[in-house]
C-alpha positions in Angstrom: 23.6 -18.3 110.3 23.4 -18.7 106.4 22.5 -21.7 105.0 23.3 -20.1 101.0 25.2 -22.6 99.4 29.1 -21.4 98.8 29.4 -19.5 95.4 31.2 -21.9 92.1 32.6 -20.5 89.2 31.1 -22.5 86.4 33.3 -24.4 84.0 34.4 -22.5 80.6 32.6 -25.0 77.6 34.6 -27.5 76.3 34.2 -25.5 72.7 36.1 -23.0 74.2 39.2 -25.0 75.9 39.8 -26.7 72.3 39.9 -23.5 70.1 42.0 -22.3 72.6 44.3 -25.6 72.7 43.5 -24.9 68.7 45.2 -21.6 68.4 48.3 -22.4 71.1 49.2 -25.5 68.9 49.2 -22.9 66.1 51.2 -20.4 67.7 54.2 -23.1 69.3 54.2 -24.5 65.3 54.6 -20.2 64.6 57.0 -20.0 66.5 59.1 -23.2 65.8 59.2 -22.4 62.2 60.1 -19.0 62.9 62.8 -20.0 65.3 63.6 -22.6 62.7 64.1 -20.4 59.8 66.5 -17.9 61.9 68.7 -20.8 63.0 69.3 -22.1 59.5 70.0 -18.1 58.3 72.3 -18.0 61.2 73.8 -21.1 60.1 73.9 -20.1 56.7 75.8 -16.4 57.2 78.3 -18.1 59.4 78.9 -20.5 56.4 79.4 -18.0 53.9 81.2 -16.0 56.4 84.0 -18.4 57.1 84.3 -19.0 53.6 85.1 -15.5 52.6 87.2 -15.3 55.9 89.9 -18.1 55.5 90.0 -20.6 52.6 89.6 -24.1 53.1 92.9 -26.4 52.9 93.5 -28.4 49.5 93.4 -31.7 51.6 90.8 -30.5 53.0 88.7 -29.6 50.1 89.8 -32.7 47.7 88.0 -35.7 49.5 84.8 -33.6 49.3 85.3 -33.0 46.0 85.8 -36.3 45.1 83.0 -37.5 47.0 80.3 -34.9 45.9 81.3 -34.9 42.0 83.3 -37.4 41.0 81.0 -40.7 42.7 77.7 -38.6 41.5 79.0 -39.0 37.9 77.5 -42.2 37.3 74.4 -42.1 38.7 73.5 -38.4 36.9 74.6 -39.4 33.5 72.9 -42.6 33.7 69.0 -41.3 35.0 70.2 -38.5 32.0 70.6 -41.1 29.6 67.2 -42.7 30.5 65.5 -39.4 30.9 66.2 -38.1 27.8 65.1 -41.6 26.0 61.4 -41.2 28.2 60.9 -38.1 27.2 61.3 -39.1 23.2 59.1 -42.5 23.8 56.0 -39.8 25.6 56.7 -37.1 23.4 56.5 -38.8 20.1 52.5 -40.3 19.7 51.7 -36.3 20.4 54.1 -34.8 17.8 53.4 -37.6 15.5 49.0 -36.9 15.6 50.0 -33.2 15.0 52.4 -34.0 12.0 55.6 -32.7 14.2 58.0 -35.1 14.4 60.9 -33.6 13.2 60.6 -31.1 16.0 60.9 -33.6 18.7 63.9 -32.5 19.5 63.5 -29.0 20.4 60.7 -29.9 22.8 63.7 -32.8 24.5 66.5 -30.6 25.0 64.7 -27.2 26.0 63.0 -29.3 28.9 66.3 -30.8 29.7 68.8 -27.7 29.8 66.2 -25.3 31.0 64.3 -27.7 34.2 64.8 -31.2 33.7 68.7 -31.7 33.9 69.3 -29.0 36.9 66.3 -30.5 38.8 67.9 -34.3 38.2 71.4 -33.4 39.2 70.1 -31.8 42.2 67.6 -34.4 43.5 70.4 -36.7 42.9 73.0 -34.8 44.8 70.5 -34.5 47.5 69.7 -38.3 47.6 73.2 -39.3 47.5 75.3 -36.6 48.8 73.0 -34.4 51.2 71.8 -37.6 53.2 75.6 -39.0 53.4 76.3 -35.9 55.0 73.7 -35.0 57.7 74.4 -39.0 58.6 77.8 -38.6 58.7 77.9 -35.1 60.3 74.7 -36.4 63.0 77.0 -39.5 63.6 79.8 -36.9 64.1 77.4 -34.7 66.6 75.9 -38.2 68.5 79.7 -39.2 69.3 80.8 -36.2 70.7 83.3 -35.5 67.3 81.8 -32.1 67.3 82.2 -31.4 70.6 85.6 -32.3 70.6 86.6 -30.0 68.2 84.6 -27.3 69.9 87.1 -28.0 73.0 90.3 -27.9 71.3 89.3 -24.5 70.0 88.8 -25.4 66.4 85.2 -24.0 64.7 83.8 -26.8 63.1 81.8 -24.9 60.9 85.1 -24.0 59.1 86.8 -27.9 58.6 83.0 -29.4 58.2 80.7 -27.0 57.1 82.8 -25.0 54.5 84.6 -27.7 52.7 80.9 -29.9 51.7 79.6 -26.4 50.8 82.0 -25.3 48.3 81.9 -28.8 47.1 78.6 -28.7 46.0 78.1 -25.4 45.3 81.4 -25.4 42.4 80.7 -29.5 41.2 76.9 -29.8 40.8 76.9 -27.2 37.5 78.9 -30.0 36.0 77.1 -32.7 37.2 74.3 -30.5 35.3 76.4 -30.2 32.6 76.9 -34.2 32.3 73.3 -34.4 33.0 71.9 -32.5 30.4 74.9 -33.8 27.5 73.4 -37.5 28.7 70.1 -36.5 28.3 70.1 -34.8 24.6 72.4 -37.9 23.4 69.5 -40.4 24.9 66.6 -38.4 23.1 68.7 -38.2 20.1 69.8 -41.6 19.9 66.0 -42.8 20.5 64.7 -40.6 18.2 66.7 -41.8 15.4 67.2 -45.1 15.9 64.4 -46.1 16.9 61.8 -43.7 16.0 63.5 -43.0 12.6 63.3 -39.0 12.7 65.7 -37.4 10.3 68.9 -36.6 12.0 69.4 -33.3 10.5 65.8 -32.1 11.2 66.3 -33.1 14.9 69.5 -30.9 15.5 68.5 -27.8 13.0 64.9 -27.5 15.1 66.9 -28.1 18.4 69.2 -25.3 17.4 66.5 -22.9 16.1 64.8 -23.8 19.5 67.2 -24.3 22.3 69.7 -20.9 23.0 72.3 -20.5 25.2 70.2 -18.4 27.4 68.4 -21.8 28.0 71.8 -23.6 29.0 72.9 -20.5 31.4 69.4 -20.6 32.9 70.1 -24.0 34.1 73.5 -23.8 35.0 72.1 -20.4 36.9 69.5 -22.5 38.7 72.1 -25.3 40.1 74.1 -23.1 42.2 71.4 -22.6 44.5 70.3 -25.8 44.2 73.8 -27.2 45.6 74.0 -23.8 48.4 70.2 -25.2 49.4 71.6 -29.0 49.6 74.9 -28.1 51.6 72.9 -25.9 54.1 70.1 -27.8 54.8 72.3 -31.4 54.9 74.9 -29.9 57.3 72.1 -28.2 59.6 70.1 -31.0 59.7 73.4 -33.2 60.5 74.5 -30.7 63.3 71.4 -30.2 65.0 70.7 -34.4 65.1 69.1 -35.3 67.9 70.7 -38.4 70.1 70.7 -42.0 68.7 71.1 -44.1 65.8 67.1 -43.1 65.3 68.2 -39.4 65.4 70.7 -40.0 62.9 68.2 -41.5 60.9 65.9 -39.0 61.3 68.2 -36.7 60.1 69.2 -38.2 56.6 65.7 -38.3 55.4 64.9 -35.3 56.8 68.0 -33.3 54.7 66.7 -35.2 51.2 63.3 -34.5 52.1 63.7 -30.8 52.7 65.8 -30.4 49.9 64.0 -32.0 47.6 60.7 -29.1 48.5 63.3 -26.3 48.6 64.9 -27.5 44.6 61.1 -27.3 43.3 60.3 -24.2 45.4 63.7 -22.2 44.3 62.9 -24.2 40.7 59.4 -22.1 40.5 60.8 -18.9 41.7 64.3 -18.7 39.7 61.8 -19.5 36.6 59.9 -16.8 36.9 62.9 -14.4 37.3 64.3 -16.0 34.9 61.9 -15.5 31.9 61.1 -12.4 33.0 65.2 -11.4 32.1 64.8 -13.2 29.1 61.5 -11.0 27.8 63.6 -7.9 28.6 66.9 -9.1 26.9 64.9 -10.8 24.0 61.3 -9.6 24.0 60.4 -11.7 20.6 57.5 -13.4 22.7 57.0 -16.8 22.8 58.7 -19.5 20.6 56.3 -21.6 18.8 56.6 -24.6 17.0 54.1 -24.3 14.3 
């Protein structure tokens, strides 16, 4: 009889196992990301499809419009007012060093209508309305109210998502205009009353450097911001995890994801609209000197 020991397979090195585990983690993350993007895309397509297929009733739309638009006006107006003042405070010392105090209004108003006004209004809407929508729909998911709607033959996206989507899409441009107006007013009041800048030169330079295209650029962006807030917030609410912790996490994720998406959209829309402006009016960069 042979006394040779049985053959054994040597164990794989620990480093190889670690590499395999990391590759598997990356693959799981990629699959999860693609699945999440596809889920949001289907959710968005269903919402837009119902929007064109059947118009929501007036008694369903008006409460959503009131909650999204009217209740958001005070916080947007107040924040816009102080934002204009902050811009005046932060910009005055640099402009005074260059001897361009009278040009302060051009920078304040251009920054407000192009970037800060739309982003400010969208951020306030995401924080006040987006989180509330995600928490409300998440509570309905946890308490099985959405399942009850489906069991009665009603489509929950049509009854719950479409009115909120329309409210965010149609009312955020008005909130953007309010933020722009209050910001311009706040910047002017601080510059004229406290900094002593002549109001004639202030408004003359503002008209010279701020055009209707700049205002329209901010309003155009706001439509995309409102649609993104509504889709992300309602999607988070519809896919809420069970329990109170799941509802809280859905509200938090709705705001965080909406805010990040607002910044990403602002970047790409800004690049696109700047290219459009160069095609329409190829006069080069506006100069303050």
